[in-house]
C-alpha positions in Angstrom: 19.6 21.0 20.5 21.5 23.8 21.9 19.9 26.8 21.8 23.1 28.8 20.1 22.3 26.6 17.2 18.9 27.9 16.5 20.3 30.6 14.3 18.4 33.1 16.4 21.5 35.6 16.3 22.3 37.4 12.7 26.1 37.7 13.8 28.6 35.1 14.2 26.5 32.5 13.1 26.6 30.2 10.0 23.6 30.8 8.1 22.6 29.0 4.8 23.6 30.7 1.9 22.3 33.3 -0.4 19.0 32.7 -2.5 20.5 29.8 -4.9 19.3 29.7 -8.7 16.7 27.6 -9.8 18.8 24.8 -10.7 16.0 22.6 -13.0 13.6 25.2 -14.1 16.7 26.8 -15.8 17.5 24.1 -17.8 14.0 23.0 -19.2 11.9 25.2 -21.5 8.6 26.0 -20.5 5.8 25.7 -22.6 2.2 27.6 -21.6 -0.6 25.1 -21.3 -2.8 24.3 -24.4 -6.3 25.5 -23.6 -8.3 24.1 -26.6 -11.5 23.3 -26.6 -12.2 20.5 -24.4 -14.7 17.6 -24.5 -15.4 14.9 -23.3 -13.3 12.1 -25.7 -10.9 14.5 -24.7 -10.5 13.5 -21.4 -10.6 9.8 -22.0 -7.8 10.2 -24.4 -5.9 12.1 -21.9 -6.2 9.2 -19.4 -5.7 6.7 -21.6 -2.3 8.6 -22.3 -1.4 8.9 -18.9 -1.8 5.3 -18.4 -0.3 3.6 -21.7 2.7 1.9 -21.6 4.7 5.3 -22.1 2.8 7.1 -20.1 2.7 10.7 -20.8 0.4 13.7 -18.5 0.9 16.2 -21.2 -2.9 16.1 -22.2 -4.3 15.8 -18.9 -2.3 18.3 -17.6 -3.4 20.8 -20.2 -7.0 19.6 -19.3 -6.5 19.9 -15.6 -5.7 23.7 -16.0 -8.7 24.4 -18.0 -10.6 22.9 -15.2 -8.6 24.9 -12.3 -9.9 28.0 -14.0 -14.0 27.3 -13.5 -15.0 29.5 -10.3 -16.9 26.6 -8.1 -13.5 24.6 -8.4 -11.4 27.5 -7.2 -14.0 28.0 -4.1 -13.9 24.1 -3.2 -10.5 24.0 -3.6 -10.0 26.9 -1.5 -12.2 25.2 1.4 -9.2 22.7 1.3 -6.5 25.3 1.4 -7.5 28.1 3.3 -7.9 25.6 6.7 -4.0 24.3 6.1 -2.9 28.3 5.2 -4.5 29.8 8.1 -3.2 26.9 10.5 -0.4 28.4 13.4 2.6 26.6 11.8 5.9 26.7 13.9 9.3 24.8 14.0 10.3 23.5 16.9 13.6 21.7 18.2 13.6 18.4 20.2 12.9 21.0 23.4 9.6 22.1 21.8 11.9 25.4 21.5 11.0 27.5 18.4 14.2 28.1 16.3 13.8 31.6 14.7 15.5 31.4 11.5 12.6 28.2 10.2 10.2 30.5 11.6 11.0 33.3 9.6 11.1 31.0 6.9 7.2 30.2 7.9 5.8 33.8 8.3 7.2 34.2 4.3 5.0 34.5 1.3 6.8 31.7 0.1 6.0 29.6 3.0 1.9 29.9 2.1 2.8 28.9 -1.9 4.6 26.0 -0.6 1.2 25.0 1.2 -0.5 25.4 -1.3 1.5 23.4 -3.6 1.4 20.7 -1.5 -2.5 20.3 -0.9 -2.4 20.7 -5.1 -1.3 17.5 -5.2 -3.8 16.4 -4.3 -6.0 17.8 -7.4 -3.1 17.1 -9.5 -2.3 13.8 -8.1 1.5 14.7 -8.3 3.9 17.9 -6.9 7.3 18.4 -8.1 9.0 21.7 -6.1 12.2 23.1 -6.1 12.5 25.6 -2.7 14.5 28.0 -2.7 15.7 30.6 0.5 17.5 34.0 0.9 17.7 36.6 3.0 15.9 40.1 3.0 17.1 43.3 3.7 16.8 43.3 7.4 17.9 40.0 7.7 15.0 38.2 8.1 15.2 34.8 6.0 12.5 34.1 3.2 11.6 31.5 0.2 9.8 30.5 -2.8 8.0 27.3 -3.3 9.5 26.9 -6.9 6.3 25.0 -8.7 8.9 23.1 -11.4 6.9 23.4 -14.4 3.8 20.1 -14.9 4.3 19.5 -18.3 7.8 18.4 -17.8 7.1 15.8 -15.2 7.8 11.9 -15.9 7.0 10.8 -12.4 7.4 7.5 -13.4 10.9 7.5 -13.9 11.5 10.3 -11.9 12.6 12.6 -14.3 11.9 16.2 -15.2 12.2 16.5 -19.0 14.3 19.2 -20.6 11.3 19.7 -23.1 7.6 19.4 -22.7 7.3 17.0 -25.4 10.9 15.4 -24.5 12.1 12.3 -23.2 15.5 12.8 -22.2 16.3 15.5 -18.8 17.1 15.7 -15.3 16.8 12.7 -12.8 15.8 14.1 -9.4 16.2 11.4 -7.3 19.7 10.9 -8.1 22.6 13.3 -6.5 22.3 17.0 -5.1 18.5 16.8 -6.5 17.7 14.5 -3.9 17.8 16.8 -1.2 17.3 19.6 -2.9 14.3 18.6 -4.3 10.2 18.1 -3.5 8.5 15.3 -4.7 4.6 15.4 -3.1 2.0 12.9 -4.1 1.7 9.2 -5.3 3.5 8.6 -8.5 0.3 6.8 -10.3 -2.1 8.9 -8.9 -4.0 11.3 -11.1 -5.6 13.1 -8.9 -9.3 14.9 -7.9 -8.9 16.5 -10.7 -9.2 13.2 -13.2 -12.7 13.3 -11.4 -14.0 16.5 -11.9 -13.1 17.0 -15.1 -16.2 16.0 -17.3 -18.2 18.1 -14.9 -15.9 21.3 -15.6 -16.2 20.0 -19.2 -19.9 20.2 -19.1 -20.0 23.6 -17.6 -17.4 25.0 -20.2 -19.6 24.4 -23.2 -22.5 24.2 -21.0 -23.0 27.8 -22.1 -23.3 27.2 -25.5 -25.2 24.6 -25.9 -27.9 25.4 -23.6 -29.0 28.4 -26.2 -30.4 25.1 -28.0 -31.8 23.3 -24.5 -33.4 26.7 -23.8 -35.4 27.0 -27.3 -36.7 23.7 -27.2 -37.4 22.9 -23.3 -38.1 26.5 -21.7 -39.9 28.8 -24.2 -43.4 28.8 -23.8 -46.2 26.9 -25.9 -48.3 28.4 -29.2 -51.5 27.2 -29.6 -52.9 28.9 -32.6 -56.2 27.4 -34.2 -57.6 27.4 -38.0 -61.4 26.6 -39.3 -60.3 23.3 -40.5 -61.9 23.9 -43.9 -59.7 26.8 -45.9 -56.3 24.9 -46.6 -55.3 28.3 -48.0 -56.0 30.4 -44.4 -53.7 27.1 -42.3 -50.9 27.7 -44.9 -51.1 31.8 -44.0 -51.1 30.7 -40.6 -48.4 28.7 -40.4 -46.6 31.3 -42.0 -47.3 33.7 -39.8 -45.9 31.9 -37.0 -42.8 31.1 -38.7 -42.3 34.5 -38.9 -42.5 36.1 -35.7 -41.0 38.8 -35.4 -38.4 39.9 -32.9 -40.9 42.1 -30.8 -43.2 38.8 -30.7 -45.2 40.4 -33.5 -48.1 38.2 -35.6 -49.7 38.6 -38.4 -52.3 36.4 -38.9 -55.4 35.5 -41.1 -58.9 36.4 -40.7 -60.7 33.6 -38.8 -57.8 32.7 -36.5 -56.8 32.5 -33.2 -53.3 32.3 -31.1 -53.0 31.2 -27.7 -49.4 31.9 -25.8 -49.1 29.2 -22.9 -46.2 29.2 -20.2 -44.1 26.3 -20.2 -44.2 25.8 -16.5 -42.2 23.0 -16.8 -39.3 24.2 -17.4 -38.9 27.2 -16.5 -36.2 29.3 -18.5 -34.3 30.2 -15.8 -34.8 26.9 -13.9 -33.9 24.6 -17.2 -30.3 25.7 -17.4 -29.5 27.0 -13.9 -31.5 23.4 -12.4 -28.6 21.4 -14.7 -25.3 23.6 -13.6 -26.6 23.3 -10.0 -26.2 19.7 -10.3 -22.4 19.9 -12.0 -21.4 21.6 -9.3 -22.9 19.4 -7.1 -21.1 16.6 -8.5 -17.9 18.6 -8.2 -18.0 19.4 -4.8 -18.1 15.8 -4.2 -15.2 14.9 -6.7 -12.9 17.8 -4.8 -14.7 17.8 -1.1 -16.3 14.7 -0.5 -19.8 16.6 0.3 -22.0 18.6 -1.9 -22.8 22.0 0.4 -19.5 23.9 0.0 -19.4 27.3 -0.8 -23.5 27.8 -1.5 -26.2 27.5 1.2 -29.7 26.3 0.9 -32.9 27.2 2.7 -33.9 24.1 2.7 -31.1 22.2 4.2 -32.2 21.5 7.9 -29.7 21.3 10.9 -28.6 17.6 10.9 -27.9 18.2 7.3 -25.6 21.2 8.0 -24.0 19.5 10.9 -23.4 16.4 9.0 -21.7 18.6 5.9 -20.2 20.5 9.1 -18.6 17.7 10.5 -17.4 16.1 7.3 -15.5 19.1 6.5 -13.9 19.1 9.7 -12.7 15.7 9.2 -11.4 16.4 5.8 -9.3 19.8 7.2 -7.6 17.2 9.7 -6.7 14.7 7.3 -5.2 17.6 5.3 -3.2 18.9 8.2 -1.8 15.5 9.1 -0.8 15.1 5.3 0.4 18.2 4.9 2.6 17.9 8.2 3.8 14.7 7.4 5.3 15.7 4.1 6.8 18.9 5.7 8.9 16.9 8.3 9.8 14.1 5.7 10.2 15.9 2.3 10.5 19.6 3.4 12.8 19.2 6.4 15.2 17.2 4.4 15.6 20.6 2.1 15.9 22.6 4.6 18.8 20.5 5.9 20.4 20.4 3.1 20.4 24.5 2.7 22.4 24.2 5.9 18.9 24.9 8.4 19.8 23.3 11.7 17.2 20.9 11.5 18.5 18.1 14.5 15.5 16.7 16.1 13.3 19.2 14.8 9.8 19.4 13.7 6.7 21.1 12.2 3.6 21.8 14.6 0.4 23.8 15.1 0.2 26.1 17.7 -2.6 25.4 19.7 -3.9 22.6 18.0 -7.2 20.7 19.5 -9.8 19.2 18.1 -13.3 19.3 19.8 -15.0 16.1 20.3 -18.0 15.3 18.6 -21.2 14.6 20.1 -21.3 10.9 19.9 -17.6 10.5 21.3 -18.4 12.7 24.3 -21.1 10.8 24.9 -19.3 7.6 24.6 -16.5 9.1 27.0 -18.6 10.3 29.7 -20.5 6.8 30.0 -17.2 5.1 30.1 -16.1 7.4 32.7 -19.2 6.7 34.8 -19.1 2.7 34.1 -15.9 2.1 34.0 -14.0 4.6 36.6 -17.0 4.9 38.9 -16.8 8.3 38.6 -20.3 9.9 40.3 -21.9 12.1 37.5 -24.9 13.1 37.7 -28.3 12.3 35.6 -29.1 15.5 34.7 -25.9 16.2 33.2 -27.1 13.7 30.8 -30.1 15.7 29.8 -28.8 18.6 29.8 -25.7 18.1 27.8 -27.5 16.0 25.2 -30.8 17.6 24.8 -33.3 15.0 26.0 -36.5 15.6 27.6 -36.0 13.9 31.1 -39.6 12.1 32.1 -42.0 13.7 34.5 -41.8 10.7 36.5 -38.2 10.1 36.7 -37.9 9.6 40.4 -40.4 6.5 39.8 -38.7 5.1 36.9 -35.2 5.4 38.3 -36.5 3.6 41.6 -38.2 0.5 39.3 -34.7 0.5 37.2 -33.2 0.1 40.9 -35.3 -2.7 42.3 -34.3 -4.6 39.0 -31.3 -5.0 39.8 -29.6 -8.3 41.1 -27.8 -7.4 44.7 -24.3 -7.9 44.3 -22.6 -10.6 46.2 -20.4 -10.2 49.1 -17.2 -9.6 48.6 -14.9 -12.1 50.6 -12.8 -10.6 53.5 -9.3 -10.2 52.7 -6.6 -11.8 54.8 -5.6 -10.2 57.3 -1.7 -9.6 57.4 0.7 -8.7 60.4 2.4 -5.9 58.2 0.5 -4.0 55.3 2.9 -3.9 52.4 3.7 0.3 52.2 3.8 -0.4 48.3 0.7 -2.0 48.2 -1.1 0.1 50.1 0.4 3.1 47.6 -0.8 1.3 44.9 -4.7 1.0 46.5 -4.5 4.3 47.3 -3.4 5.3 44.0 -5.5 2.9 41.9 -8.2 5.4 41.2 -5.7 7.6 39.8 -3.6 5.4 37.9 -7.3 3.9 36.5 -7.5 7.8 35.4 -4.5 7.9 33.7 -4.9 5.1 31.8 -8.5 6.6 30.7 -7.2 9.4 29.0 -3.5 8.1 28.0 -2.3 9.8 24.9 -1.2 7.9 21.9 2.4 8.0 21.2 3.8 10.7 19.5 4.4 10.8 15.9 7.8 9.7 15.0 8.7 12.1 12.5 9.5 10.6 9.0 9.3 6.6 10.2 8.5 3.8 8.6 7.2 1.1 10.9 6.9 -2.5 10.4 5.3 -3.7 12.9 5.2 -8.3 13.7 1.6 -7.5 15.1 0.4 -8.1 18.2 0.3 -11.9 18.1 2.5 -14.1 19.8 1.5 -17.3 18.0 -1.2 -17.5 15.5 -3.8 -19.9 15.8 -5.1 -21.0 12.4 -8.7 -20.8 11.3 -11.1 -23.6 11.4 -11.0 -23.8 7.7 -6.9 -23.7 7.7 -6.5 -26.9 10.0 -5.9 -30.4 7.8 -7.7 -33.4 8.1 -5.4 -34.8 10.5 -7.9 -38.3 10.6 -8.2 -38.5 6.8 -4.2 -39.0 7.0 -4.4 -41.6 9.0 -6.8 -43.7 7.0 -4.5 -43.5 4.4 -1.4 -44.9 6.4 -3.2 -47.2 7.6 -4.8 -48.5 4.3 -1.3 -48.6 2.8 0.0 -51.2 6.0 2.6 -48.4 6.9 4.4 -48.2 2.9 2.6 -44.7 2.4 6.1 -43.1 0.3 4.3 -39.7 0.2 1.4 -37.4 1.3 0.3 -34.6 -1.7 -2.5 -33.6 -0.1 -0.3 -33.0 3.3 2.3 -30.9 1.0 -0.3 -29.0 -0.3 -1.8 -27.9 2.4 1.3 -27.1 4.2 3.0 -25.4 1.7 -0.3 -23.3 0.6 -0.6 -21.9 4.2 3.3 -20.8 4.3 3.2 -19.5 1.0 -0.1 -17.2 1.6 1.6 -16.5 4.7 4.6 -14.8 3.2 3.1 -13.6 0.4 0.4 -12.0 2.0 2.4 -10.3 4.5 4.8 -9.4 1.7 2.3 -7.8 -0.1 0.8 -6.0 2.4 2.0 -2.7 2.3 0.1 -1.1 4.7 2.8 -2.1 7.2 5.1 0.7 5.7 3.8 4.3 6.1 6.8 6.1 5.0 5.3 9.2 6.9 2.3 8.9 4.3 4.4 10.3 2.0 3.3 9.4 -1.4 6.4 10.7 -3.4 8.4 7.6 -2.4 9.0 4.6 -5.4 9.6 1.6 -3.1 10.4 -1.2 -6.0 9.7 -3.4 -3.3 8.4 -6.3 -5.8 11.8 -8.2 -6.2 10.4 -11.5 -8.0 13.7 -13.0 -8.2 13.9 -12.7 -4.5 10.4 -13.7 -3.9 10.8 -17.2 -6.2 13.9 -17.9 -3.8 11.3 -17.4 -0.6 9.1 -19.8 -2.5 11.6 -22.4 -3.1 12.6 -22.9 0.2 9.3 -23.1 0.9 8.6 -26.1 -0.7 12.1 -27.5 0.2 10.7 -27.4 3.4 7.3 -28.6 3.0 8.5 -31.6 1.0 11.1 -32.9 3.9 8.5 -31.8 6.9 6.2 -34.0 4.9 8.5 -36.9 4.4 9.3 -36.6 7.5 5.4 -36.7 9.3 4.7 -39.8 6.7 8.0 -41.5 7.6 7.0 -41.2 11.8 3.6 -42.7 10.6 4.9 -45.2 9.2 6.9 -46.4 11.8 3.4 -46.0 14.6 1.8 -48.1 12.5 4.6 -51.0 12.6 4.9 -50.4 16.2 1.3 -50.7 17.1 -0.6 -53.7 17.9 -4.4 -52.8 17.4 -5.9 -50.0 15.2 -7.1 -48.2 18.3 -3.2 -47.9 19.2 -2.4 -46.7 16.2 -5.3 -43.9 15.7 -4.1 -42.9 19.2 -0.5 -42.2 18.3 -0.7 -41.7 15.6 -3.4 -38.4 16.6 -0.8 -36.9 19.4 1.9 -37.3 16.5 0.0 -35.4 13.6 -1.3 -32.9 16.4 1.9 -31.5 16.9 3.2 -31.8 12.9 0.3 -30.1 11.7 -1.4 -28.0 15.2 1.4 -26.3 17.2 4.5 -26.7 15.2 2.5 -25.6 11.7 0.9 -22.6 13.6 4.7 -21.5 14.8 6.0 -22.1 11.1 3.2 -20.2 9.6 3.9 -17.5 12.4 7.7 -17.2 11.2 6.9 -17.2 7.7 4.1 -14.5 8.1 7.3 -12.0 10.2 9.7 -13.1 7.7 7.7 -11.8 5.0 6.8 -8.9 7.0 10.6 -8.3 7.7 12.2 -9.0 4.2 9.5 -7.3 2.5 10.5 -4.2 4.7 14.5 -4.5 4.5 13.6 -4.1 1.0 12.0 -1.3 0.9 13.9 0.6 3.2 17.3 -0.5 1.8 15.9 1.5 -0.9 15.8 4.5 0.6 18.7 4.5 2.8 19.7 7.7 1.7 17.1 9.2 3.7 16.9 7.0 6.2 20.2 6.1 6.9 19.6 5.1 10.7 17.7 1.9 11.7 16.3 1.5 15.2 15.7 -1.8 17.0 12.4 -1.9 18.4 10.7 -4.9 20.5 6.9 -5.9 20.6 6.9 -4.3 24.2 4.1 -6.7 26.3 5.6 -9.6 28.6 6.4 -12.0 25.5 9.3 -10.4 24.4 12.2 -12.6 25.4 15.1 -10.7 27.8 18.2 -10.7 25.6 15.6 -9.0 22.8 15.0 -6.3 25.3 18.6 -5.4 25.5 18.1 -4.4 21.9 15.4 -2.2 22.5 16.2 1.3 21.0 19.5 -0.2 19.6 20.1 3.0 16.5 22.6 1.7 13.9 23.5 2.4 10.4 21.3 0.8 8.2 24.3 -0.1 5.9 26.0 -1.6 9.3 26.8 -5.3 9.0 25.2 -5.7 12.0 22.1 -5.5 10.7 23.1 -9.1 8.3 22.7 -11.0 12.0 20.3 -8.9 14.1 17.7 -8.0 11.8 14.1 -9.5 12.8 12.8 -11.8 13.0 15.7 -13.5 15.8 13.6 -16.2 16.8 10.9 -18.3 16.4 7.4 -16.2 17.1 9.5 -13.0 17.3 7.8 -10.2 16.8 10.9 -7.7 16.7 10.7 -4.9 14.0 12.8 -1.5 12.8 11.6 1.5 12.5 14.2 3.8 10.0 15.5 6.9 11.2 16.6 10.5 9.3 19.8 11.5 10.1 18.6 14.7 12.4 16.7 11.7 14.6 20.3 10.1 15.6 22.9 11.6 17.6 25.9 10.4 15.8 28.0 10.6 18.9 26.4 7.7 20.6 27.0 5.7 17.7 30.1 4.1 19.4 28.1 2.8 22.4 25.4 1.3 20.3 27.9 -0.6 18.3 29.1 -1.9 21.5 25.6 -2.7 22.5 25.1 -4.7 19.5 28.6 -6.3 20.0 27.6 -7.7 23.4 24.3 -9.1 22.4 25.8 -10.8 19.3 29.0 -12.2 22.3 26.2 -13.1 24.6 25.4 -17.4 25.3 21.8 -16.2 24.3 22.7 -15.1 20.6 25.0 -18.4 20.4 21.6 -20.8 21.4 19.5 -18.5 18.5 22.3 -19.3 16.2 22.5 -22.5 16.7 19.0 -22.9 16.0 19.4 -21.1 12.9 18.8 -17.7 13.9 21.3 -14.8 13.5 20.8 -14.0 9.7 19.2 -11.4 7.6 16.8 -13.7 5.9 15.7 -11.1 3.5 18.9 -10.7 2.2 19.4 -14.9 2.3 16.2 -15.6 0.6 14.7 -18.0 3.0 12.2 -18.6 5.6 13.7 -21.4 7.2 17.2 -21.9 7.1 19.2 -25.1 7.0 19.4 -25.8 10.8 15.1 -25.4 10.5 14.8 -27.7 8.0 12.9 -31.5 9.0 16.2 -32.8 6.9 18.1 -33.5 10.0 15.8 -36.3 10.7 17.7 -38.1 7.9 20.9 -35.9 7.1 22.3 -36.1 3.5 19.3 -37.9 2.3 16.1 -35.8 2.0 16.9 -34.0 -1.3 17.6 -37.8 -2.4 14.4 -39.1 -1.0 12.2 -35.7 -2.7 14.1 -36.8 -6.0 12.4 -40.5 -6.0 9.0 -39.0 -5.6 7.5 -40.3 -8.9 3.5 -39.1 -10.6 2.0 -41.7 -9.0 3.1 -40.5 -5.6 1.4 -37.4 -6.4 -2.1 -38.9 -7.8 -1.2 -38.1 -11.7 -2.3 -39.7 -14.4 -0.1 -42.0 -16.3 2.0 -40.4 -19.0 0.6 -41.8 -21.6 -2.7 -40.7 -20.0 -1.7 -37.3 -19.5 -0.5 -36.8 -23.0 -4.0 -38.0 -24.2 -6.0 -35.5 -23.1 -3.7 -32.7 -24.7 -5.3 -31.9 -28.8 -3.6 -28.6 -29.7 -0.8 -28.6 -32.1 2.6 -27.6 -30.8 3.2 -23.7 -32.2 5.7 -23.4 -34.6 7.9 -20.3 -34.6 8.2 -18.3 -37.8 10.7 -15.6 -37.1 14.5 -15.6 -36.2 16.1 -16.0 -33.3 17.5 -12.4 -33.2 13.6 -11.0 -33.7 12.6 -12.9 -30.7 15.5 -11.9 -28.4 14.5 -8.5 -29.4 11.2 -8.8 -28.3 11.9 -9.9 -25.0 10.8 -7.7 -21.9 13.8 -6.4 -19.9 14.5 -6.3 -16.1 17.3 -4.7 -15.2 19.3 -5.0 -17.9 18.5 -8.5 -18.7 16.3 -10.5 -21.1 13.7 -12.3 -19.4 10.8 -14.8 -19.8 8.0 -15.5 -17.4 6.5 -18.0 -16.3 2.5 -18.8 -14.9 3.3 -17.2 -12.0 4.6 -14.1 -13.1 8.1 -14.9 -11.9 10.9 -13.4 -14.6 13.7 -16.0 -16.1 17.2 -14.8 -17.5 17.8 -15.4 -20.7 21.4 -15.0 -20.5 22.5 -13.6 -24.0 25.4 -17.3 -24.7 23.3 -19.6 -23.4 20.6 -18.6 -25.8 23.1 -18.2 -28.8 24.2 -21.7 -28.2 20.4 -22.6 -28.9 20.0 -20.5 -31.6 23.3 -20.4 -33.4 23.1 -21.6 -36.8 26.6 -23.4 -36.5 25.1 -25.9 -34.2 22.3 -27.4 -36.1 21.6 -30.0 -33.6 20.1 -26.9 -31.8 19.2 -24.6 -34.5 16.1 -26.4 -34.5 15.1 -24.7 -31.3 14.4 -21.3 -33.0 11.0 -22.9 -34.0 10.8 -24.0 -30.7 10.8 -20.5 -29.3 6.8 -20.0 -29.1 6.8 -23.6 -27.1 9.4 -22.3 -24.9 6.9 -18.9 -24.0 3.9 -21.5 -23.5 5.8 -23.7 -21.7 6.6 -21.2 -18.9 3.0 -19.4 -19.3 0.4 -22.6 -19.4 2.6 -25.3 -18.1 0.5 -28.7 -17.5 3.2 -29.5 -14.5 5.7 -27.9 -12.8 8.4 -29.9 -10.9 11.5 -29.0 -8.3 14.5 -31.5 -8.7 18.1 -31.7 -8.3 21.1 -32.5 -6.2 19.7 -29.5 -3.8 16.3 -28.7 -5.2 17.3 -25.6 -7.1 16.2 -26.9 -11.3 12.9 -26.9 -11.9 11.1 -28.4 -14.8 7.5 -27.1 -16.7 6.2 -29.9 -18.9 3.9 -29.2 -21.6 1.8 -31.9 -23.6 0.9 -31.4 -27.0 -1.2 -34.0 -29.6 1.2 -36.3 -30.0 4.2 -34.7 -28.1 5.5 -33.6 -25.0 8.1 -30.6 -24.5 10.0 -29.3 -21.2 11.7 -26.2 -20.5 14.5 -26.4 -17.8 15.3 -23.5 -15.3 17.7 -23.4 -12.4 17.0 -21.0 -9.2 21.3 -20.1 -8.3 22.4 -17.2 -6.0 18.5 -16.0 -5.8 18.4 -15.5 -9.4 16.2 -17.9 -12.0 17.3 -18.9 -15.0 16.4 -20.8 -18.4 18.6 -22.9 -18.9 17.6 -25.1 -22.5 13.9 -26.1 -24.0 13.3 -29.1 -25.8 10.9 -32.1 -27.3 11.0 -34.9 -24.6 12.1 -38.1 -26.1 9.7 -41.0 -25.3 12.0 -43.6 -23.1 11.0 -44.7 -19.8 14.0 -43.6 -18.0 13.9 -40.2 -19.3 9.7 -40.1 -18.8 10.5 -41.1 -15.5 13.2 -38.5 -14.6 11.2 -35.9 -15.8 8.3 -36.3 -14.0 9.8 -36.8 -10.5 10.4 -34.6 -7.4 8.3 -32.2 -5.8 4.9 -31.4 -8.1 4.4 -27.4 -7.2 2.0 -27.0 -10.2 0.0 -29.4 -12.1 
């Protein structure tokens, strides 16, 4: 960033305009918190309201406002806010030079309020801020944090409601609001106050409630005695005790005695005080993580104090890191929208350092001594770590050295006619290079960047329990005399592994660390796309199983003995179910990671408009992929449709999204030229022929057509897989399968319109879900055609609507069928009847085609129970 862009001069430099009005706050109705008496049932009710189908946090935030008034809560939360506010915050450009205009903002009171509210999001769970900026009389920049009233939050929808109890409002994730509004906190997080609230409630009601408690457990006991014969005397004594005056006066009958005994078990002060201390400790644990907070204890030992101190330091560091990342991702975007020059800049903490803990220092010193061979005196360790040195130290050391085996003689290095200067230099610098490696600092933190890494693996080795029983498969081929059509166990093993690898990688959100900014909604779960990938893996596995079985059958026909067959078959299955499967497993895993990343980040393209191509950076990286290292292109550049990783078998490349200020747009033409050179290269042509050169997240395929085993029998794979019958999968016959069912088929009693209105909606489409949670669309025209009264032959299907739901949610069998293996059939058995639901995967979306009662004819039954059995 050039210095003339720092907004340092108050003249001749374009600065942000004057303080704008509070756009959102001026449009909403602000109501005060309802500070009613709180109790535990109201706390539970508030949580239930916040977690309901239509979540509302009004009750919860009213409760939190009451918790916020507690003195101990204020002290504890202050312990987390104070280190953040007292840190020496500074904004510097890409060269590390302070940017005056933004540092003036940092010096304003409003910036302290901003830091307060960022930390407060930890307690409340979520905050929405509308920062504003203006120049005061001397030209210095000021700001206001602009906390928007919490009662109007609808975080699940990104809405600030016009009224505290209303539905309509402003979508702060669209238009200008997406640039000027800050969301801080996790959308579904109810905050630490949720855990602290019950203890604050007990404290708030405690002073009144404890009057009865102290009366019972704190007052002294009165020991009264009468002669045991005169009943009138006993009655008069009881009356005297009941009428004790305010000054403790007792008028008792003659012949009686009274003795007052102090209650030493529960002294008045301790009974109430101990309980208050317990509640405060629980509040501290909920909000700070420790019990030692604002009050010291004379009974606390040094070790305990040190432990609490270390825990506090860790908490402060975590808070500082969280705030820094929020500033560098969300607040920097707001600054940019108001005209501040943030290009390449970042928020830092001046002179930030951390003293090593005792354990860290000890480990470092030991490593310096053992791994680097640095001479460190023994006395240093005794003095540094306060360990008593034994009186017979010298004797003990000699005995220890005597026990060490002598070092073997080093082989002499062959003499060279000439010394290699580079080798001499390396030898002389080896110690310093090792020292540099030892103290190497972790890579600098990338501001606002999400990081999807393929991991350090090259090819993942399958665990022992993931290995297939190859010997059993070979035996099945031998027993079938080389005529085995298919092997269900092999199919389920392979498809299970590949689907598990893909799904676990897809679901693993730890691969995405969007600046630890929990205000984002990723919306990654695309069930239709997941179904496309799953279908792709089933088709791939079916073709692979078919190819492997056919090759094994051929080996049987060629073999002259069992030993010869076993030897050749073992080598074949080790390739199919060993090295090839490991490569396929790795590909499924990397594709799952990359596809999840793509679908998360494409939704954040406005915030991260550029993506950078990165490699794993080790010796396994292909030379062609090294040429793409550091390539930055717009997120919507069509080149990503061909180069978005993975880009080859076991490719571990990944992308790092970049914010607008992180990329110099003047370099865009050169970047595109680099990408085009790669796409025109011979290497890319080879990869393209192998089925790469395609963005799998868009295609919905882990393995493309060129990578399918169908190449071994082109045009016949789907036909052969559709020929598979129930017997090939080890299923019972149709008549036996039907006999197992004992429940009667349910009959829907409502109208077609009532059923339609009760369906779930997803992206404006009516859907029903199957056993795997996959949404299947019911298209209006098709639904009407099936349920219209004008079609009497189909109108009876209204009565089968309940069968439709049950058949999808709890099918007895699920088959993948069709010319392109894109049809999916759900079979459900009832007492004496069988029903089917047929769906189709088209353009990455699942839809219901029809549902019906099965006609029990041999040809129909055989066609119904054919293809790939993916669930039984």
